[in-house]
N, C-alpha and C positions, 0 to 999 in steps of 0.2 A: 512545528514549520520553522520555529525560530533557528533551526540547524540545516536549513536547505543548503545544498552544495552544487553549485553548477560548474565548479572548476575555476573561476575566476572571483576572487574575493570582493572586488568592487561591486560586481553584478550579484554577488550573493546579498550584499547588504542592501543594494536597491531593490531587490526581490522583497526582501522583509519589510520595506518601507510601506508609508501609507497607501500610495496609489496602487500598490499591488496586494501582497499578502498582509500587510498590516499588522504584523506579529506583535507589536507593543500591546494591542489589546487582547486580554486573556482568552477571549471567545475565539479569537482567530488563530490561536496558536496551535490548535489540533485540526487535522483534517480527520473525518471518519468515514467508514463504509458499512454501511448497515446492510447485512447480507438478506435477501428475501428468499433467493431459491440456488440450489447447487445442482447442476446436472454433470453427473460423472460417466464417461463413456466406458463402462465396464465395471467389473468388481474389484474392490480395493484388496489387493494381495500384498501381504508384507513384503517390504523392500523394493517393490516395483511401483513406477509412477505411472498414473492414470490421467490422462487429458480430462479438463472439466471446464465447464461455463459457470461463472459466478455471478448471479443477477443481483443488485442491490442499489442503494442510494449512496452517492458519493457527495459529502458535504465539505466544501472549502470555502472559507471565508463567509461562513453562515448561509451559504447558497446550495441547496440539495438539488443533485442533478442524477437521474437514473442512468446506470452504467453496467456493462457487462465485461466482466474480465476473463481474459484466457488464463487457465490456470494449470498447474501438474500437482496432483495430489498423490501423497504417499503415505500408506500405513506402515508405521514404526513400531514392531512388537520386540521390546528389549526383554533378552535374557534376565534372569536374577543376577548374574555376574555383570551385565552390561548396566542394568538398572542402578546397581550399588555404585558404579563409577559415574553415573550422570544425575544422581538423586540431587546434588549439590546445584545443578543449573535447572532444577524444575521438572526433569523429565519424570514419567511414570511408565509403568510396564506397557500401556497402550498409548500411542501417540500418533497424531496427525499431522504432517508436513505438507504446507500450502507454498507454493510459488506462484504469484500472480502477476499479471501485467494488464494494465488498462490505460485509456487516455481520456483526457478532457480537455477543455481549452479555458483560456483565462476570461474570454468573453461570457461564457455560459455560467461562471460564477461572478460574474458582475465586476471584474478586473479589466482594465484597459490592457492592450497588448504592449508590452515594455518596447520602448524605442529611444534612440538618443541620435539627433540629427538624421543622417540617412541610414544608420543601422537599426534593424528592427528584429526582434526575437519572434519566433515562430508562435502563433495562438496556440498550438496544440502543446499539451504537457503529457509527458508519459510518466506513470507512476508504476514502481515496482514493489512488490512486498516478498518476504521471505519469512513465514511464521511457523511456529511449532505449537500444536496445542496438546496438551498433555490431560489425561482422564484422571480425575481426582479420586 
C-alpha cells in the first residue's frame, strides 16, 4: 500500500499517513484477499474470458471483511513456441488470468473517511486486480 496512486501526490502522501493506511507500520503495507470460493459461469475455454464471482476475506490495515469480487477469468494455454518467449516472465504452458474488481469502505477497515475542510473523499474504495497464475 505504500505505492497508492490517486492522481494527486499530496493526497497519495496523506492516504499513506497514520489516520488512514498508516503504511509506516510493516503490518499495514499489504492488502490481502483470501479466496474462499470461486463461481465461474461456464467452462474455461482457452483464450476466452468467463465471468466469475470470487468470494473471500479482504484484509486492509489488519481488519478483515468478507467481500465478493466481480471477475473475468481466462484459461491461457501456450504453445511450446509461445512458452519459450514467455518463460522469462514466469509463465507455464497452462495459466489462468484473473481480472477482478471489488469495493470496500474506509470505515469497514477502521479508518476515518479522508476530509479537508469542506472537501471529503468518498467512503467507498474500489480495488482492481489483474493477475496471472502459472501452473508449476
